N, C-alpha and C positions, 0 to 999 in steps of 0.2 A: 417728249413725243412730238414728232414733226409731221405736219400734214401737207399733202401735195394736192394741187387742184383747187385751191381756195380762190375766192374772189380777189380781184386786183382793184384796189381803191383808185379811182381816177385821180390824175395829177391835180393838185390844188384843193382837193376835197378833204376836209379834216374830219376825223372821227374821234369823238371824245372817248377817252379810255375808261368807259364804264364797264362793269362786269358783263360777261356774255350771257345771253339767254341760252340755256342748254335744251335742245330738242332731241329727245330719244325716240327713234322710229323703229319699232319692231315689225314683225310680219303682220301682226294684227293688233298692235298696240301703239299708243302715242302718248307721250307725256312731255311736260315742260317743267323746268326747274331753274333756279338761280340762287346765287349767294344773297343772303339777306341778314345782315348783322343785327337787325332789330329783333330777330327771332331767337329763341333759346337754342335751337339746333343749327342756327346760321344758314339754313336752307329753306326755301319755299318750293314746294313740290306740288304740281297740279297735273294729275293724270287726266286724259281725255278719253271718253268712251267712243271707240271707233264704230262707225255705222257700217253695217254690211250692205252690200249692193252698190256702193259707190267706191271709187278709187281712193287710195291713200292721199293722193294730191287733193282731191275734193274734200276729204276729211280734214286735211290740214288747212285748207281755205276756211272751212267752217270753224275750225278751232281758233284761228286767228281772230274771228269775229266774236267768239264766245268766251274764251278763257280770260280770267282776271289778270293774269300775268302780262298779257299782251298790251293792256292799257298803259303800261309803263313807258311805251315808246322806245323799245329796244332798237338799236342800230346794229348791234353786233350779236352774232349767234355762233354757237358750237353745235353741230349736228352729229349725233351718234347714230349711225344706221346699221341695221342688221341684215346682212346678205351673205351668200356663200363667199368664202375667202380662198384665194390662191396665195400661198406663201412662197416668196422667191428670196433666195439668199441675196443679201445686199450687193455682193460683189458680182452677181450675175444679172442684176436688175438693169433693164433698158426701158426707160420711160416710153420710148417710141414704139415698143413692142407689147406694151402691157395689154392693150385691147385684144390683139391677136392671141396672145398666150391665154388670157382669161377666157375668151370665148371658145378656145379649143378645149380648155380644161373643164369649164363649167358651162353646161348647155342650158338653154331656156332663158338666157339673159341677154340675148342679142338685141340690139337697139337701145340698151340702157347705157348710161354714162359710167365708164369705168374709172375708178379712182384708186388712190393708193395712200397708205400711211406707212412711213418709215418707223421701224422699231429699233432704234440704235443699240439698245442694250442687248438685243437678241440677234443683231446683224441680219435682220430680215426686213422685207417689205411686204406688207399685207395688201393685196390687191382685191378689190371688191367692187360692187356696182350699186347704182342708185337709179331709180326710174327717172327718165328725163323730165316728164311733166312735174314730178315731185320736186326735183332739183330746181326747175324753173320757178315754181311757186316760192321756194325758199330764197332763191337769188333775187327775185322781184321784191321780196319783203324786207331784206336786210342789205345794208351797204357793205358789210364786212362779215363774211361767213367762212368758217372753217369746218371741215368734214373729217370724221374719223370713224373707224369701225367700233361698234358697241363693245366688243371684247378687248379692245386695245388696253384700257386701263387694268383689266383683269389679268391679261397676259403679263403686263409689266409688273404688277404687284406680286403675283404668285411666282414670277421668276425670282424676285428679290427674296421672297419667302422660302424658296427652294434651297437656299444656302444653309438653312438651319438644320443641324444634324448631318449625319454622313450617309444616311440611307437614300436610295433613289426614290423619287416620288412621281406618281401619276395623278393628274388632276381631272376632275369632271365638273364642268360648270353647267348647271341646269337653268335654262331661261327660255322664255317665249316658246314653250312646248318643244324644245330641242335640247341637245346636250353637246357641248364642246368638250372634247377630250384632248389633252395635250400634256407634254412632258418636256423637260429640258436636259441638255447635256452640255456642260461647260457654259458657253455664252451663246447657245443656239437652241432652237427647237429641235428636239429629237423626234417629236411626233406632234401633229396637229390635224384634227379632223372634226367635222360636225355631223351629228346624227339626228335626224328628225324623229323624235319619239317623246312621248309624255307618259310612257308606261314602264313600270318598274322591271318586268321581265325582259323587255327589249333593251332597256338600259344595262341590265346585268350582262346580257348577251354581248352587246357591243363593247362594254368595258373589258370584259374578260378576254375577248378576242384581241383587243389592243394589248392587254397585259401579257398575253401569251406571245404575241407578235414581237414585242419588245424584250422578251425573255426576262421579265421581272421575277424576283424571288417571292414565292407565296408566303414565306415565313419571315423574311427580312425586310423587304421593300414596303413602301407605304402608298396607300390610295387615299386621296383627299377629295371629298365631295363638297360642293358649295352651291348655293342658289335655291331654287324652288324644287326640292326633291319630290318626285312622285312616289306616293305610298312609302314613306320613309321607313317604316318598320319592316315591311316586306323586302324593300331594297337592301337594307343593312343586313338582314338575316341571310338573304341569298348570297350577297357578296362575301359575308363572313364564312360561308361554307367553303370558299376557295382561297380567300385572302385574309391573312391573320390581322394585318394592321390597316383597318379601315377607319377613317376619321371624317367627321362632318365639321366643316369650318363654321363657327358661330361668329357672325359679324360683330356682335357686342363684345365678345372676348377678344376677337382679332384686332379690333380698333380701340381697345381699352375703354369700352363703354362710352365712346364718343357720342354726343347728342344726336348726330345724324343717324345713328343706327336705331333710334327710337321712331323714326318716321315710318309709318305703316305703308307697306307695299313698295318701298323704295328698292329697286333692283340692286344687287350686289355690284354690278358694273358702275352704277352711278355713285355708290358709296366710295368705291375705290377711286373713281374719277375726282370726286371732291376732296377726299381725305389726302390723297397722294399727289394731286395736281399742283 
């Protein structure tokens, strides 16, 4: 996974190759994690309770003063941020036009810093944004920062998983009170979109509309759900009324009961980031 728009280390300044502190920034969530071989699960994970009424940049400043992980004196960071995405085929991508294209396609993000992550396996570039004040807090705090979209490790992992079997597959990843729905064809995205919902009936409506749009077979093709499913029993019941093959991806089974899957509250995207990175 290649990141674009990362900090440039000044000439002559040396950065020790220590592991990176991973900062995951959701719409209303914030967490910190890092490799820690002294722990049984090899990961230390520290979620931070976001305070309403102040910006995420202000929350991050407070978190840097309060979290235990920050006391380790990290110089390098990986920031996984969650914002609307514009997918561009890699052969059509022009870095100089990314801000224009993004702001035309996605409204309400004007004035934010537009960033991009290349997804080589999928021949696509994910273009997304981050609040300028938030990015400034991060850049001021670390000498070496890389940015990526929070779903990038999930897209990459489930793309590799899609090769198992011969049936076409559609994926729905539930996280941060939203749902990313995507599928693949050969070595590209066939579909990718995000829906703001944390309600099972809405999720069923959106999924089935995509299913119909892509002309999936109700009896042959597969629907795979992963993440924080809303009202799982009702969701599965309603989907099974239309789609025969509906599966829930269990991280413990998916990753062979890897110790990291035992960490309570660890999002699926962070699991895929650490296991597959």
